[in-house]
VEXDO-129131 format. One line per field, with one value per residue (C-alpha): x, y, z; chain; residue number from 0; residue in three letters. Coordinates in steps of 0.5 Angstrom, whole numbers. Example, Ala and Ser with C-alpha at 12.3 -4.5 7.8 and 13.67 -1.06 7.14 Angstrom:
<filums>
X c(25  27) $
Y c(-9  -2) $
Z c(16  14) $
chain c(A  A) $
n c(0  1) $
res c(Ala  Ser) $
</filums>
This chain:
<filums>
X c(0  6  8  2  3  10  9  2  6  11  6  5  -1  -2  -6  -7  -7  -7  -14  -12  -16  -23  -26  -29  -30  -25  -28  -30  -23  -21  -26  -26  -19  -17  -13  -14  -12  -6  -7  -16  -14  -13  -20  -23  -18  -18  -23  -25  -22  -27  -26  -34  -37  -32  -28  -29  -28  -21  -19  -19  -16  -9  -10  -14  -16  -15  -22  -22  -21  -28  -31  -30  -34  -39  -40  -41  -45  -50  -49  -53  -60  -60  -59  -65  -68  -69  -66  -68  -62  -63  -63  -56  -53  -46  -42  -36  -30  -23  -17  -10  -6  -13  -8  -2  5  7  7  3  0  -6  -4  1  -1  -1  -8  -10  -11  -17  -20  -24  -26  -30  -26  -28  -36  -39  -33  -30  -27  -30  -36  -36  -33  -38  -44  -41  -40  -46  -50  -49  -54  -60  -57  -55  -59  -52  -56  -52  -49  -42  -39  -32  -29  -21  -21  -16  -15  -8  -13  -19  -26  -33  -39  -44  -50  -58  -62  -69  -73  -76  -82  -83  -77  -76  -70  -69  -71  -65  -61  -62  -61  -53  -52  -54  -49  -44  -44  -37  -33  -29  -28  -35  -38  -44  -46  -52  -57  -56  -48  -45  -38  -32  -26  -22  -26  -22  -16  -10  -14  -16  -25  -30  -36  -43  -49  -56  -63  -69  -75  -81  -85  -79  -78  -71  -64  -58  -53  -45  -40  -32  -25  -18  -17  -10  -11  -18  -18  -11  -6  -10  -15  -10  -6  -14  -13  -6  -9  -14  -11  -6  -10  -9  -14  -17  -14  -7  -2  -8  -11  -5) $
Y c(1  5  5  8  14  15  13  18  24  22  23  15  11  6  -1  -4  -12  -12  -10  -3  1  -4  -1  7  6  7  3  -3  -3  -4  -9  -14  -13  -14  -7  1  4  8  13  13  20  16  11  19  17  10  6  1  -4  -9  -7  -10  -4  2  2  9  10  6  10  16  14  15  10  3  -2  -9  -13  -19  -26  -28  -21  -21  -28  -26  -19  -20  -25  -21  -14  -15  -19  -13  -8  -11  -11  -19  -21  -18  -15  -18  -26  -27  -34  -35  -42  -41  -45  -44  -48  -48  -41  -38  -38  -37  -39  -39  -46  -48  -55  -54  -53  -59  -65  -70  -66  -63  -69  -72  -66  -61  -56  -49  -43  -37  -38  -32  -28  -27  -20  -20  -20  -12  -11  -15  -12  -5  -6  -9  -3  2  -3  -3  -2  -8  -10  -13  -20  -23  -32  -33  -39  -41  -47  -51  -55  -60  -56  -52  -46  -43  -40  -43  -39  -41  -36  -37  -31  -30  -28  -21  -21  -26  -26  -31  -35  -31  -24  -26  -28  -21  -17  -22  -20  -14  -11  -15  -13  -8  -13  -19  -22  -24  -29  -32  -39  -42  -45  -51  -50  -50  -47  -52  -49  -52  -47  -41  -44  -41  -34  -28  -30  -30  -35  -35  -39  -39  -42  -39  -42  -38  -44  -43  -36  -37  -35  -40  -37  -40  -37  -39  -35  -36  -34  -32  -28  -25  -26  -23  -21  -21  -16  -12  -12  -11  -5  -2  -3  2  6  7  8  2  -4  -7  -14  -13  -18  -23  -26  -31) $
Z c(0  2  -5  -9  -6  -8  -15  -15  -12  -18  -23  -25  -26  -20  -21  -14  -15  -7  -3  -1  -5  -6  -1  0  7  11  16  12  11  18  19  14  13  21  21  19  13  12  7  6  3  -4  -3  -6  -12  -13  -18  -18  -23  -27  -34  -35  -31  -30  -37  -38  -31  -31  -37  -35  -27  -24  -19  -19  -15  -19  -16  -11  -16  -12  -12  -21  -22  -18  -20  -27  -26  -23  -25  -31  -28  -23  -28  -31  -25  -26  -20  -12  -10  -3  0  -5  -5  -7  -7  -10  -10  -12  -14  -10  -13  -10  -3  -6  -5  3  6  10  12  9  2  2  -3  3  6  -1  -5  -5  -1  -1  4  6  9  11  12  11  13  7  6  -2  0  2  -5  -9  -5  -6  -13  -14  -10  -17  -20  -15  -8  -4  3  6  6  2  4  1  2  -1  -2  -4  -8  -10  -18  -20  -21  -23  -20  -21  -18  -17  -16  -13  -14  -13  -20  -20  -24  -29  -33  -39  -40  -47  -43  -39  -45  -48  -41  -41  -49  -49  -43  -45  -53  -52  -47  -51  -44  -42  -46  -44  -46  -50  -46  -42  -44  -37  -36  -33  -30  -36  -41  -38  -34  -39  -41  -39  -41  -36  -38  -36  -36  -32  -31  -30  -26  -25  -21  -16  -17  -18  -22  -22  -26  -26  -27  -29  -29  -28  -21  -23  -31  -31  -23  -22  -27  -34  -30  -29  -35  -39  -33  -37  -42  -42  -38  -43  -49  -52  -55  -47  -51  -52  -49  -47  -53  -54) $
chain c(A  A  A  A  A  A  A  A  A  A  A  A  A  A  A  A  A  A  A  A  A  A  A  A  A  A  A  A  A  A  A  A  A  A  A  A  A  A  A  A  A  A  A  A  A  A  A  A  A  A  A  A  A  A  A  A  A  A  A  A  A  A  A  A  A  A  A  A  A  A  A  A  A  A  A  A  A  A  A  A  A  A  A  A  A  A  A  A  A  A  A  A  A  A  A  A  A  A  A  A  A  A  A  A  A  A  A  A  A  A  A  A  A  A  A  A  A  A  A  A  A  A  A  A  A  A  A  A  A  A  A  A  A  A  A  A  A  A  A  A  A  A  A  A  A  A  A  A  A  A  A  A  A  A  A  A  A  A  A  A  A  A  A  A  A  A  A  A  A  A  A  A  A  A  A  A  A  A  A  A  A  A  A  A  A  A  A  A  A  A  A  A  A  A  A  A  A  A  A  A  A  A  A  A  A  A  A  A  A  A  A  A  A  A  A  A  A  A  A  A  A  A  A  A  A  A  A  A  A  A  A  A  A  A  A  A  A  A  A  A  A  A  A  A  A  A  A  A  A  A  A  A  A  A  A  A  A  A  A  A) $
n c(0  1  2  3  4  5  6  7  8  9  10  11  12  13  14  15  16  17  18  19  20  21  22  23  24  25  26  27  28  29  30  31  32  33  34  35  36  37  38  39  40  41  42  43  44  45  46  47  48  49  50  51  52  53  54  55  56  57  58  59  60  61  62  63  64  65  66  67  68  69  70  71  72  73  74  75  76  77  78  79  80  81  82  83  84  85  86  87  88  89  90  91  92  93  94  95  96  97  98  99  100  101  102  103  104  105  106  107  108  109  110  111  112  113  114  115  116  117  118  119  120  121  122  123  124  125  126  127  128  129  130  131  132  133  134  135  136  137  138  139  140  141  142  143  144  145  146  147  148  149  150  151  152  153  154  155  156  157  158  159  160  161  162  163  164  165  166  167  168  169  170  171  172  173  174  175  176  177  178  179  180  181  182  183  184  185  186  187  188  189  190  191  192  193  194  195  196  197  198  199  200  201  202  203  204  205  206  207  208  209  210  211  212  213  214  215  216  217  218  219  220  221  222  223  224  225  226  227  228  229  230  231  232  233  234  235  236  237  238  239  240  241  242  243  244  245  246  247  248  249  250  251  252  253  254  255  256  257  258  259) $
res c(Unk  Unk  Unk  Unk  Unk  Unk  Unk  Unk  Unk  Unk  Unk  Unk  Unk  Unk  Unk  Unk  Unk  Unk  Unk  Unk  Unk  Unk  Unk  Unk  Unk  Unk  Unk  Unk  Unk  Unk  Unk  Unk  Unk  Unk  Unk  Unk  Unk  Unk  Unk  Unk  Unk  Unk  Unk  Unk  Unk  Unk  Unk  Unk  Unk  Unk  Unk  Unk  Unk  Unk  Unk  Unk  Unk  Unk  Unk  Unk  Unk  Unk  Unk  Unk  Unk  Unk  Unk  Unk  Unk  Unk  Unk  Unk  Unk  Unk  Unk  Unk  Unk  Unk  Unk  Unk  Unk  Unk  Unk  Unk  Unk  Unk  Unk  Unk  Unk  Unk  Unk  Unk  Unk  Unk  Unk  Unk  Unk  Unk  Unk  Unk  Unk  Unk  Unk  Unk  Unk  Unk  Unk  Unk  Unk  Unk  Unk  Unk  Unk  Unk  Unk  Unk  Unk  Unk  Unk  Unk  Unk  Unk  Unk  Unk  Unk  Unk  Unk  Unk  Unk  Unk  Unk  Unk  Unk  Unk  Unk  Unk  Unk  Unk  Unk  Unk  Unk  Unk  Unk  Unk  Unk  Unk  Unk  Unk  Unk  Unk  Unk  Unk  Unk  Unk  Unk  Unk  Unk  Unk  Unk  Unk  Unk  Unk  Unk  Unk  Unk  Unk  Unk  Unk  Unk  Unk  Unk  Unk  Unk  Unk  Unk  Unk  Unk  Unk  Unk  Unk  Unk  Unk  Unk  Unk  Unk  Unk  Unk  Unk  Unk  Unk  Unk  Unk  Unk  Unk  Unk  Unk  Unk  Unk  Unk  Unk  Unk  Unk  Unk  Unk  Unk  Unk  Unk  Unk  Unk  Unk  Unk  Unk  Unk  Unk  Unk  Unk  Unk  Unk  Unk  Unk  Unk  Unk  Unk  Unk  Unk  Unk  Unk  Unk  Unk  Unk  Unk  Unk  Unk  Unk  Unk  Unk  Unk  Unk  Unk  Unk  Unk  Unk  Unk  Unk  Unk  Unk  Unk  Unk  Unk  Unk  Unk  Unk  Unk  Unk  Unk  Unk  Unk  Unk  Unk  Unk) $
</filums>
């Protein structure tokens, strides 16, 4: 965090890949990250760097907060539904699973092969630091009640995130209407792929890429929308998104260096 003010004073543009500038409130940062923010004066300057939502602002920004990996998948899955008012902003349930690289490279017993192989566990149940980030970003699309339930899991794969999101259907939207809402929202988003009906994404489909693949189903009888989003936690959930932001900030094509 401390390097950002130095770079900004030197006239540099900064993309922060940590969580330092994702939350607009210093109090929320202290609550969810367990430490006071050392430069709260910079929070108002930071642009949340999910290009599909804030591309124009990212292009003009000096300080960009790169999104969290889980957050990127959930926000991309939910934003079009909330904007179109096809889903209620309260009572959203997220079941998310991440590959082991989401834990970083630090040596811990829980990340040893004998512990991880043929195993699966939940952690930070409904207490993950990405929850306020998700609620803050989605608040721009109809408000959030703070009632999101988020349960992340670690699965024995190297990379990838699969987020399954359960939302309460608002009104009588059909599958075709929801599909149109997604395709309209992401018509200029080169890295979001909305799947045809019945074709569900898998982490293997996006591993090593900057894509987010999305599929959904509508159950009018139960007033239920179920959305599945897959990303690579190391690329669209981290470094790839940072490159995408850098491209926008530099005035380059958004896809530069990301379509190999």
